[in-house]
N, C-alpha and C positions, 0 to 999 in steps of 0.2 A: 526356125527350129535349129538349123545348122549353127547359126550365130549363138544361140543359147548353149548348145553343147560345147562349142569352142570356148566360150567364156568359162563354162564350168570346168573344162579340162585345164585351163590356165589358172584360174583363181583358187580352185580347191587345193592343189598342192602348195600354192603360195601361202594360203591361210594356215595349212597344216605345218609348213616349215616355220612360219612366224610363231605359231603356238609352241612348237618344239624349242625354238631358239629362246623364247621368253622364259620357258621353264628352266632351261640350262643356265641362263643368265641369273635367274632368281636363286637357283641352288648355289651358284658361285658367290653371289653377293649376300648370302644368308647371314653370315656373322659380322659383316662389315658395318652395319648401321645400328649396332647396339648402343645404349645410352652412354656408358662410361668406358674408359680405356684401362681402368685399374683392374686389380685382381677380382675375379668373380667369386661370390660366396656359394653359388649353386653350380653343380656340374653333373651332367648326365653320364653315369658310368657305363650303364648297359641298358639295352632296350630289346624287347622281344614281342613280336606280334603273336597274339593268341588266336584272334579271328579278325575278319575285316573291320570290326568295330571295337575291338578290345586289345589293349597293349599293356604289358608289364614293363616297368622301368625301375632301375636302381638309381637314386639320386643322392649325391654327396652334398651335405649341408652342414657347415661348421663342425667337421670332424665326426659326423654321423652319417650312416648310410640308411636311406629310407626306401623301402619297397613300396611302390605305388601302382595302382591299376588305373588306367585311363580309358574311358569309353564314352558312350553317348551321354551317360548320366553325370559325367564329370570325372574328377580325380578322387580316389579313395586311398588313404594310407593303410597298408596291409601289415607292415612290420618295420621295426627299426633296430639297428645294431651299431656298435662302434665301427668306425671306418677301418678297413683293412690297410696295412702298410703298403706303400707304393713299391713296385718291383725293384727300382733302383735303390730304395732304402733297404730292402731285404738283402740285396747284394752286399751292401756296406756292412750290415749287421753280421752276415755270414762270414765275410772276410775278417772282421774283427774277432769273431768267435774262433776262427781257425788259427789265429796267431797266438 
């Protein structure tokens, strides 16, 4: 019985540490193994959790912003609008307007 408890006290933290380290490694390597190295046509602008199984996301695709809902049943497009200008572009536009 003592031998079982000793193995449990040694192996349980070891397995927990390995699981934690693998999650950290996966998060760090998340974007490194994508298919191409060129410019991406899809970009996630913003994401918000509504519930543990439901998420809202704004995706930019070819100059359009698309609001989607992602849940257990898949992804549903909710709305679409022209893309907002990027902040650095707005600074240049405001500087030109001030002159």
